[in-house]
Each structure stands twice: as structure tokens, then as C-alpha cells.
N, C-alpha and C positions, 0 to 999 in steps of 0.2 A: 516387068513382074517372072519374067524365065529366073532374073538371081534371087527378086523374094522368096521364089518358091523353092533355088534350089538353099537359098539361107535357113527356109523354113524346117525343108526336109533335115539339114548336119543336122539341129535343135533339136530335131525331132530322132536321132540316128543317136546323137549323142545323153537325148534321157534315157535310150531304151537301151545304150552300154552301160551308165550305173547303175540302174539296175539291177541290170542284167550278171551286175559284179557287183554289189550289193547282196543278191542272193546268191552266188555265189560262195563267199565270208561267212554270212549267215546258216550255208546248212554246214560249208566247215564245222563254224561251230559248234552245231544241234552234232553234226556225230561224232567230235570229240569228248563234247557232254556227255551220250551217251552210253561211245565208249568207256566213261570214265567213272562214268554210274553202272556202269555192269560189273565192272572191277574194282572197283572201293564198293558195290550194290553201300550205291550212294543216291538212296530217292529224293530225297529236295534236288540231286541232278536232273536223276534220270523231271524229274519237272521243269525244267530249263528247257529240255529238247519239245517241248510242250508250247510253252513259249515261244520261241522262237517258230516254230512250225505255224503258227496263228498271223507271227511273221515273212515271214516265207512267204502262207498265200497270200494274203494282200501285195506281197507283188509282182506275186504271176501273176492275178489277175489284174495287174496296171502294164505287164509286159504284156500280155494278150492284149489291152486296149490302145497300149503305145503300137502293137506291131500294125494293128486293123489305119491305122489312123497312117502307118507312116507306109502302110497298102497302099492306103487313098491317093495318096500323095504319088 
């Protein structure tokens, strides 16, 4: 039983790590596009920042839920 819980805990932690890394990558792309859009005065690139923001928000919610699930374990 304890072994099963440890395995589940590790799986949830791995999901959390992956989600945090994915969100960090998205934020990095967001910053790159924001800076580039300002430097180049490119509105299309600025619109990409909003697209990334929606994905970051989704991941933020997912990370919060994963954290609660891990805490419950």
C-alpha cells in the first residue's frame, strides 16, 4: 500500500515538474515576443503574447490543482 502511494506521489510530482517547465518555456517565448514586438513595432507579434497568456493561465490552473492533489497525498 505504501509503495503504491509513493509511486502515485512520484507520478504527480513528475506531472508538476513538467507543467512548471512547460509554463516557464511559454513565459520565455512570451517575453521574447513582447520585446521583439516593441522593438520592431509589430502588432502581430504582440498578439502572440496574448495567445501565450491564455496557455500560461491554463497551466497555472493545472499547476494549482496538481499542487493540491500532491498536498492531499
